[in-house]
N, C-alpha and C positions, 0 to 999 in steps of 0.2 A: 173203236172201243177206247175209252179213256184210260190213260196210264196212271192217273191219280184217282183215288177214291173221291167221289163226290159227297160232300157232307149233306145230310138232310137239312132242309131249310130251318127246321127248329133248332139245329145245332150251330147255326151261323152266329157270329158275333152280332150283337144288337145293332151296332153302327153299320156293319156290312149289310145286314138284313134291311135296314131302313134305306140304304143306298140302292139295293136291289129292287125294293118296292117302288122307289122313285123311277128307276129305269123302266120297270114294267108298266107304270102308269103312262110314261111318255111314249113307250113303244110296246103295245100289248103282245106282239109276237116275239119279244126279246127272249133269248134262250138263257135261262138262269144257270146253266152248267158252269160258265166261267166263274161266277161268284161261288158256286159250290166247290169248285176245284181250288180257287184262291183262298177259300175259307180255311184251308189247311194251315195257312200262315196268316192269321188275321192282322197282325201288326203291319206286316209288309203290304198286305192288301189294302188296309185303310190308308197307309201312306201313299200308295199308288193312286187310289181314287181321289185323295185330297189334291194331288197334282193333276190327274187326268181330266176330271170333270171341268175345272175352270179352263184348262187348256182347250178342251173340246168345245165348250159352250161360249167362251168369251174370246176376246182378242180383236185384232185389227181385220182379220180375214172373215168373210162370210162363211157360215157353215157349209154352204154349197161349194165354195172354192176350196175349203179345207178337205172336203170329201173328194173332190177332183184331184187334188194333190196326192191324197192317200192312194187313190186308184192308180195314178200314174206311177208312183213309187212302187206299188205292188207289181204293176206291169213290167217296169224296168228290172225288177228282181225276179221275174218269172214266178210270181206268187199267184196261185189261182184260187186261194181261199181267203 
């Protein structure tokens, strides 16, 4: 059960909604709950995604290697989710 109320899609900031829709087009099984929870603080959320998306999609490492690094970090920290 979520500890934060999830905003309905129609109440999301327009920029966050556009970002969510981009994520959903790229990955149809993407869970929108993270956007709905982060929508509680739209300015923080927009700043995060302005940083996160280029870091996730661009850079010197391939997306596959970035994902392997994330998985190894999670394993080293006993994170199962």
